[in-house]
C-alpha positions in Angstrom: -51.3 -68.6 -52.4 -52.4 -65.2 -53.6 -49.8 -62.7 -54.6 -50.3 -59.1 -53.6 -49.6 -57.1 -56.8 -50.4 -53.8 -55.2 -47.3 -53.9 -52.9 -44.9 -51.0 -53.4 -41.6 -49.9 -51.7 -42.3 -47.8 -48.6 -41.9 -44.1 -48.8 -39.0 -42.6 -46.8 -39.6 -40.3 -43.9 -38.6 -36.7 -44.7 -36.5 -34.9 -42.0 -34.6 -31.7 -41.9 -31.4 -33.5 -43.0 -33.1 -35.3 -45.9 -34.7 -38.6 -46.2 -34.6 -41.5 -43.7 -34.8 -44.8 -45.6 -35.9 -47.9 -43.8 -35.0 -51.6 -44.2 -37.7 -53.7 -46.0 -38.6 -57.4 -45.9 -37.5 -59.4 -48.9 -40.5 -60.6 -50.8 -38.9 -62.1 -53.9 -35.7 -63.2 -55.6 -34.9 -59.9 -57.1 -33.4 -57.2 -54.9 -34.8 -53.8 -55.8 -32.5 -51.0 -56.9 -31.3 -49.0 -53.9 -31.3 -52.0 -51.5 -28.8 -54.7 -50.6 -29.3 -57.9 -48.7 -28.5 -57.9 -44.9 -25.5 -60.1 -44.3 -27.0 -61.4 -41.1 -30.6 -61.8 -42.1 -31.4 -63.2 -45.6 -35.0 -61.9 -45.3 -34.1 -58.3 -44.8 -33.0 -55.7 -47.3 -31.0 -52.7 -46.2 -31.3 -49.3 -48.0 -28.5 -47.8 -49.9 -29.3 -44.1 -49.4 -27.2 -42.8 -52.3 -28.9 -45.0 -54.8 -32.4 -44.3 -53.4 -31.7 -40.5 -53.6 -30.6 -40.9 -57.3 -33.8 -43.0 -57.9 -35.9 -40.1 -56.6 -34.1 -37.7 -59.0 -34.6 -40.2 -61.9 -38.4 -40.2 -61.2 -38.4 -36.4 -61.8 -36.3 -36.8 -65.0 -38.9 -39.2 -66.4 -41.3 -36.3 -66.9 -38.9 -34.9 -69.5 -36.8 -37.8 -70.8 -37.3 -41.3 -72.1 -37.1 -44.3 -69.8 -34.1 -45.5 -71.7 -32.2 -42.2 -71.3 -33.0 -42.0 -67.6 -32.0 -45.6 -67.0 -28.7 -45.0 -68.7 -28.1 -41.9 -66.6 -29.0 -43.7 -63.4 -26.7 -46.6 -64.2 -23.8 -44.2 -64.9 -24.4 -42.1 -61.8 -24.9 -45.1 -59.4 -22.4 -47.5 -60.8 -25.2 -50.2 -60.6 -26.8 -51.4 -63.8 -30.5 -50.9 -64.2 -32.4 -51.5 -67.4 -35.1 -49.4 -68.8 -37.5 -52.2 -68.1 -36.3 -52.4 -64.5 -36.7 -48.6 -64.1 -40.2 -48.7 -65.6 
């Protein structure tokens, strides 16, 4: 079985009210930051809009700050632990 290493999280749709995040299909054991497993479907991950919005801010902070500092900020703001390696 060939693994697609080019797969990336889908981009949100931008609306007047902000971003609209969509559920994604689970492709591995690890649940990406900003998503949670659907209680009724183990193969579906539901977005957590607050975490995904913080992640978008964190991407901008990476232009000025280290990955470690941004990961610490993101963990503090979201209440969900993310390592610098996970953020990278």
